[in-house]
Every structure is written in C-alpha cells, then in structure tokens.
C-alpha positions, 0 to 999 in steps of 0.5 A, a space after each residue: 792709219 795709212 789709206 791710199 789718197 784715192 780711198 774715202 772712208 765712211 766710219 772707222 772700220 776696225 780693218 783700217 783703225 788699229 794694228 791687228 795680228 791678222 786681217 782677212 780680205 775676200 774678193 769678188 765673184 758672184 754666187 761662185 765667189 761667195 761659195 768659194 770665199 765662204 768655203 775657204 774661210 770655213 776651212 781656214 777656221 776648221 784648221 784653227 786660223 781665227 778668221 771669225 775674230 779677224 777684222 775683214 774687208 769684202 769686195 763684191 761677193 767678198 762682202 757677203 763672205 766677210 758678213 757671214 764669217 763675222 756673224 757666224 752664218 754658215 753656207 747652208 743659209 746660201 745654199 738654198 738661194 735661187 740665182 736671179 735672171 740677170 741683167 735686172 733692174 729689180 732690187 734683188 741684191 738687197 732683198 737676198 741680203 735682207 733674207 740672209 743678214 737681217 738688219 745686223 751690223 758688225 764692227 769687224 766688217 768693212 766693204 768696198 764700194 764705188 760712189 756713183 757720183 764721184 767714181 771714188 772707192 769708199 770703204 764703208 764701216 759694218 758698225 755703222 751701216 746694215 750689212 744687208 745694205 753694204 753687201 747690196 752696194 758692194 755687189 751692184 755690178 754695172 749693167 747687171 744689177 742697179 745701183 744701191 742707195 745708202 743714205 741718199 747716195 748710189 753705190 756700185 760694185 767695188 770690184 770696179 776699182 779693185 777685185 779686193 782693195 787689199 791696199 786698204 787693209 794695211 794695219 795687220 801683221 798678217 793679211 790673208 787674201 781670198 781671191 775667187 777670180 784670180 788664177 785658172 778661173 774664166 780663162 784670160 780674165 782670171 789670168 789678167 786678174 791674178 796678174 793685177 792682184 799680184 802687183 798689188 801684193 808686191 806693192 803691199 809687201 814693199 809698204 809693210 816690210 816684215 809683215 806677211 800677205 798670203 793669196 788663196 785662189 782657185 786651184 785648176 780643179 776649182 777653175 774648171 768648175 767655174 767654167 769660161 762664161 762670166 754669167 756662170 758666176 751667177 749659177 747657184 747650182 755651180 756654186 753649190 758644187 764649189 763649196 765643198 772643194 773650197 772647204 777642203 782647200 781652205 783646210 789645207 791652207 790653214 794647216 800650212 800657215 799654222 805649220 809655217 808661221 813665219 813663211 
C-alpha cells in the first residue's frame, strides 16, 4: 500500500489495501455534486462499467455518491430532499445522511475528511464506521456546516485538503475520477480546481506507469446549470435538473471507455 505521508488511514480501506482492476474517485460539490456524481456513476453502470463492485473513495459530496453506489441506492432517494438554509450550526448533515443510509457500512467505501485538531487528512474505512457518519464528516464545510464528531474526534470537509484525494486511490489498474467542480463550473473557481486536479492526475500517472486514469467533469451545458454563485451548489432544485444530464454524460463516457479500453 502506497499512501502519501500527509495521509492518516483509519481502518483498512479496500481502495488502499490491494490492487484492483478498477477503482472510482468521487469529488465534492454540494447537492449539485451528489446529483452530478450519482448521475455519472449510474450512466457508467448503464454502459457496463462495474462501478458498483469497484472500491471507491469519496470526498465531501463524493462520499454520499460512493456510499449510494455501493449500497445500490438510486437518486430518487435524494431527489425529495430539501436543502438546508446555510450557514447552519445544526447537525443537518448527519440527520440527512441517516435518513438515506441508516446505520449501513460497506467495505468498498472510503472517504476523505480532515481531522480538525491536527489539520491532517484522514482516509476513513466504510467497513469500520457508519456511512452516515462518514458522509457528514467529509461534507462538513467550515463556515457552512459544523464539524462532525466520530468516536470523540471532530472532522471537517475533506475538500479542504483535496477536491478528490486521488493520490490516495493508488492500487488499481484503472481509476475513474468523477470531478463535479472541475472545468466549466463556477467560473474561475472551476478552472482553478480543474488545473489543480490536472496536476494531481499528472503526478498519479508518473507514479503509476502503465495504468490508466480518466477524469470525468461537467461539460459546458452542465457548467451553466451550476451557475456562478457557490451557494447554488446547495440548491436542491438545480441539482434535480442536473441528474438526468449527468446520467447521459456517464453513459457516453462508459461507452467510450469500453470501446477503447487501452486509451
């Protein structure tokens, strides 16, 4: 297992512990990111890409997507959710996550969160902790949501360290990165995120010659749907509009990957 020196691992996540033919990394982006990530994941699955049986690593919104994919939960479970007013000090994240995931755990899921006390990034094992707790911890954006406590330790959004933490998903022949905030989303913020993620992917390729990593990000049409106000990422109505478009994008990407497995 090769893990960056700045990563602490809690448990033995599948995404880190053994080589796999495929692993999937899901990035953050509020309820928009959940809709986009789950749409792309379900589209990939429709095309025949085995995302549901691949170990996954989620960050922020991506932790919800990774958990839903592993548990076989469809977007309809999220579509009726009401976005909370933000910022808030209420434990709305864990309440919402419990409503979706209950007390389920899953060995294929890992999430990234930042331990508040040390400011270090932790990769938390979904076989050890409830997925609801992991989603709440990984999504606790400072200044918008309160930190989430797991076994006496407070965590905040893993996106404070990296939008995807792709460097911690090293043990696979192929990695698919679903990045809701990269590219034509939120104007300069999306462009900057895309550049930073591009550098992370270049580093990954250098460290893993002969392996393939693919980034899927919003196209211009989806970028326009996201808007330019960061608080729009928490707009549930906007997210519901994004899901079917992301689903089609995921299907197209899945067909492309399966037709050209060596690209």
